[in-house]
Structure formats: structure tokens, C-alpha cells
C-alpha positions in Angstrom: 97.8 137.9 75.1 98.4 135.3 76.5 99.0 131.7 75.6 98.8 128.5 77.8 101.2 125.7 76.9 99.9 122.3 77.2 102.3 119.5 79.1 101.3 116.0 78.6 100.9 114.1 81.3 103.3 111.5 80.1 104.5 108.0 81.5 107.8 107.7 84.0 108.7 110.0 87.6 108.1 113.2 87.7 110.2 115.8 89.9 108.9 118.1 92.3 110.4 121.6 91.3 111.1 123.2 94.5 111.7 126.5 94.2 108.6 126.6 92.4 106.2 124.6 95.4 104.6 126.2 98.1 102.7 124.4 100.5 100.8 126.5 102.6 98.2 125.6 105.8 94.9 127.7 107.4 93.7 126.6 111.1 91.5 128.7 113.9 93.9 129.7 116.6 91.5 130.6 119.6 88.7 129.6 117.3 88.4 133.4 116.3 91.8 134.0 115.0 92.5 132.2 111.1 96.2 132.0 110.8 97.7 131.2 107.4 101.5 130.1 107.5 103.9 128.7 104.9 105.8 125.1 104.9 109.1 124.9 102.5 108.8 121.5 100.2 112.3 120.2 100.1 111.8 117.6 97.1 108.7 115.6 95.6 108.8 113.2 92.8 105.4 111.7 91.5 105.0 108.2 89.3 103.2 108.4 86.0 101.6 105.1 84.5 99.0 105.0 81.9 98.5 109.0 81.5 97.3 109.2 85.2 99.5 109.5 88.4 100.0 106.5 90.9 102.7 107.7 92.9 103.9 110.5 95.4 106.5 111.7 97.8 107.1 114.4 99.4 109.6 115.9 101.8 108.7 119.6 103.7 111.3 121.1 106.2 109.7 120.9 109.8 111.3 124.2 110.7 110.8 126.3 107.6 106.9 127.0 109.0 105.4 130.3 109.2 103.6 131.8 109.9 104.3 135.6 110.7 104.6 136.2 113.9 108.5 134.9 114.8 107.1 133.4 118.7 104.4 131.8 117.1 107.4 130.4 114.6 108.4 129.2 117.1 106.2 127.6 119.4 105.2 125.7 116.3 108.5 124.2 116.1 108.5 122.8 119.1 108.3 119.7 120.9 104.0 120.3 121.9 104.2 120.6 117.9 106.2 119.9 114.7 108.8 119.0 117.0 111.4 119.5 115.1 114.5 118.6 117.2 113.9 114.7 117.2 111.6 114.9 113.2 113.3 117.8 110.9 110.8 116.2 107.8 107.5 116.0 107.1 107.0 113.1 104.9 104.5 112.4 102.5 103.6 109.3 100.7 100.7 108.8 98.4 99.7 105.8 97.2 96.2 105.5 96.1 95.5 108.1 93.2 92.0 107.6 91.8 90.7 109.5 89.1 88.0 112.2 89.4 84.1 111.4 88.2 83.8 114.5 85.9 87.5 112.8 84.3 88.8 116.5 85.6 91.8 115.6 88.5 92.2 112.7 90.9 91.3 112.2 94.2 94.9 111.0 96.5 94.7 109.2 99.7 97.6 110.4 101.9 99.5 109.7 104.3 101.9 111.9 106.3 104.3 111.8 108.6 104.7 114.7 111.0 106.0 115.2 115.0 107.0 111.5 115.0 103.7 109.6 114.3 101.3 109.5 111.1 98.5 111.5 109.8 95.4 111.3 107.3 94.3 113.4 104.5 92.0 112.8 101.3 93.4 115.3 98.5 91.9 117.2 95.6 93.8 117.5 92.9 93.6 119.7 90.2 95.3 120.4 87.2 95.9 124.2 86.5 97.7 126.4 83.6 101.5 125.3 82.7 103.8 127.7 84.0 106.4 126.6 81.0 107.3 124.4 78.4 108.1 120.8 79.4 106.7 121.1 83.4 102.9 120.5 84.8 101.6 122.9 87.3 98.5 120.6 89.3 97.0 122.1 92.7 96.4 119.9 95.4 93.9 121.0 98.9 92.5 118.9 101.5 91.5 119.4 105.3 93.3 117.5 108.0 91.9 116.7 111.3 94.2 117.9 114.1 92.7 115.2 116.6 94.2 112.1 114.5 97.8 113.6 113.6 100.3 113.7 116.4 100.6 117.3 117.1 99.3 117.7 120.3 97.3 121.1 121.7 93.9 122.4 123.5 91.2 122.3 121.1 90.8 125.9 121.8 94.1 126.4 121.4 94.2 125.2 118.3 91.6 124.4 115.4 91.0 121.0 114.8 90.5 121.5 111.1 93.6 122.6 109.4 93.4 123.3 105.2 96.2 122.5 103.3 96.9 123.6 99.6 100.0 122.5 97.8 101.0 124.3 94.2 103.4 122.4 92.8 105.8 122.5 89.9 106.1 119.2 88.0 109.1 118.7 85.9 110.0 115.0 83.9 112.8 113.2 85.0 112.8 110.0 82.9 109.3 109.3 80.8 108.7 105.3 79.8 107.5 106.0 76.3 105.5 102.5 76.5 102.2 101.7 78.8 
């Protein structure tokens, strides 16, 4: 028998538990092959007010991109893609979080700063089963329009649409009892 522990989403600051968080992407290569990869999440925070997330920030290690093929990973870290020599981190900022109509989750408008430029990404965020007492687990998914991002490569080489998924575990850093 499995017991699900439900942790209340309390007001205050929550931090991303990096070792229990994954960021992944899927994109078509050469128009045919689906390429899947991961990027390490270094740190992140979520601010909660009135029992709802209102803001989030995260930093990812652009040089950690892993698709399972070392040459491809080196290309992705290079100047045409993530340009990790000049921009070693990917930053994510969310300042607009709205509850979904069905009250099952949230919609979050994110700005990704990658390879020296910004790209907009709308995320659908859902709460998942809690991994343990005192933590919250969420799944954020979205589709990035690569044509609006500073990552330049021919569309025939790398597809326009990049599916992004973040499976994050959060733990409270500070809790505000009021509000």
C-alpha cells in the first residue's frame, strides 16, 4: 500500500531541490528524428502568497546539456546554440502565474535568458504526488518557439518547436504564517 503525503502550499519562499529536479527537452532533428536531452538545474526559488505561487526563478547549467551523443552535446554547447563560453547559465524568470480555470494547476509566463537573449515560454504547471513530508512536487511543461529564441540554426537541422519539461521538487525555506 502506498501512502501519498500532501504538503500544504504555504506562503513564503520555497527552494528547488536540485538533486531531485530534472529539466528536459525534445526537438526534431533533420525533420525526422526526435532528440531528447536534459539540462542540470543548479538552483531555483518559488514565492507563494495567499496559497498560490506568484513568482519563480531558476538557473540551469547550459554546459550540462546531454542528449546521449557527445558530439551533438559539444555542438549544442557551441556558439551557434547555447554559446556556453560566453553564457554558461540559462535563467528562467516567472512573474505572471495564474490559476487554471479548473483549479488543477497554474499557467505561468516565463522568460528564458539563453545564449545572451530572451525567449518567452508559457508553462502549464501541475502538482504531482508529494515525494515526502514537507516537500512539494510540480511538473511544468511548455513548447518553446525556437524562431523567437536567440539560438540560431537552420530549421531543417533543428525543428522550430522545442518541448520543455521540468519535474521539480520544492521545499520551504521560509514560511509566512500571515496572508
